[in-house]
N, C-alpha and C positions, 0 to 999 in steps of 0.2 A: 488569534485564538492560541491559547497556550498548548504546550505539548500534551499535558494531562487531559485537556479538553479534546484534543485530537485522538488520543488513545481511547477515551470513553466513546467518542462518536464512531470510531472504526469498529470497536467491539459491538456496539449496538447494531451497526450495519451488518456485521458478520452473523448476528443472531436473528436477523429479520427474515423470517421464512417467506414473507410475501414478495421478496425481491429475487430476481433471477441472478445467476452468477455474473452475467454481463453488467447488470445494473449495480451490483455490489462492487465489482471492479471499477466501474466508471466513477462511482461515488468516492471510493478510496483514492483513486487517482486524483480526483478533484481536491480532496482534503490534503493529500501529501504534496501536491505540486502547486495548488492554488489555481489550477486551470482545468476546465472540462476536457474530456478526451478530444472533442472537436477543436476547441481553442488550442490545445496542446499541439495538435497536428498542423495547425495553421500558423502558430507563433514561431518566432525565431529565438527561442530560449537557448540556454546552454546545451551542449551535446547530450547530457544525461537527462534532459527534459525537465529538470527542476527549475523553479523560479526563485525560491527562497529557502530551500532546505538542502543540506549536503546529503550525499549518499549514506553516510553514517547515521544521520538523523532519520532519514527515511527507513533505513533498515532497522533502526532502533524501534520505531513505531510498529513495524510489522512483527518484530520478535519479542516485544515487551510482554512479560509475564508468561512466556511459553516454557513449559517444562523441558521440552526437547526440540532442538533445531537441527535438522539434517542438511548438510552441505550449504552452510551460509555463504560460502564463496560463490556458489552458483547464483544466488539471489543478488549478491553484491555485483557480480559481473553483469547481470541483466540491468540493474539500476545504473551502472556506470555507462553501459552502451546506449541506453535510452532508445533502443530500436523498437521496443514493444513494452506494454505494461507488465508489471510483475504479477504473475498469477500464482497464488499459493493454495495449498491444500491444508485445511484446518480440521484435523481429526479430533473427535472428542469421545471419551468413554462414558457410558451411562452407569450409574449405580456404584460408583466407588466411594 
């Protein structure tokens, strides 16, 4: 799957009102790491939990086309440690 396809898929997941936050996070983890949350916890991948993407690539997917990013170093630190999934807040304004 190309990076552009991953961007589009993540955007559609973020906008899907029928999914819970946990389901959205699990699907985004699956896209960015190539493994489900359950598989990721059972596997012996690199320390940051990624199988085929660098931290910079994963951060790029999360931050693509965002107007403002607050404290990207915090997100990068979470991705580097790999101790937990990256949880983000995606705020959107109506009527602009």
